[in-house]
N, C-alpha and C positions, 0 to 999 in steps of 0.2 A: 709499899712502892720500892723500897730498897731491895727486897727479895727478888722482884721482877727484873730489876736492872742487873743484879748479880747473876741471875739465871741466864739472861741474854748474853752477858759478857762471857760466861762459861761456855755457852753454846757456840758463840762466835769463835772462841779460842779452839774448841774442839773441831769445828769446821775447818779452820785454817790448818790445824795439825793434820787432819785427814787429807786435805788438799795437797799439802807438802809431801806426805807419804805416798800418795797416788802418783805424783809427778816424779818422785825419787825412784819408785819401783818401775815406772815406765821408762826411765832413762837408763836402767841397768842393762847388763849383758843378757844374752839369751840362755846362758848356762851350758852351752855346748863346747866350751873350751876346756879341754882336759889335758892338753899337751902344751909344750912351750911355744908351738907355732900359733896358737890362739884359737883354732877351729878344728873340730872333729870332722874328718872327711866321710860323708855319708853316701858317696857315689858307689853304686853297685849294691846298695842295701835294698831290700824289698820294702814295700809300703808297711807291712806288718812290723818289720824290724825298726823302721823309723818311728812308727807310732809307739812301740814299746819303749824306745829310747826317750822320746819326748814325754810320755806319760809316767814312766816308771824309772827311767834312768838306767835301764839295763842295756848293756852293750852285747851284741851277738858274740857267741863263743868263737866263731871263725875270725872275727876282728881282734879279739883279745889275744889269740895265739900269735898273730902276726905283729901285734903292737907291743912295744917294750915299755911304753909309758903307763899302761894299765896293768901292772903286775900285782895288784892287790889280791886278786883271786876271787873277790866276791861278785864282780860283774855289775856293781852298783856305782853310780857316779857320786852320789852323796853319802853312801855308806848306810843308808836307811832301809 
């Protein structure tokens, strides 16, 4: 009987931790802020460029040349 109680307590704790992490991840930022202004301006981008930025973090070369904040040269937001 003690093992069942301990098992349900552990399952309950894991459930609460998972719930906390889901709500914490949901309240975070969208990841599009790379400059001091807070948001990356995607006006004038094609749908393909926006998709590549959202999925892979790559910034189009024409935007990198005109932007002074992304001078890392890799074109990746996270560096991965």
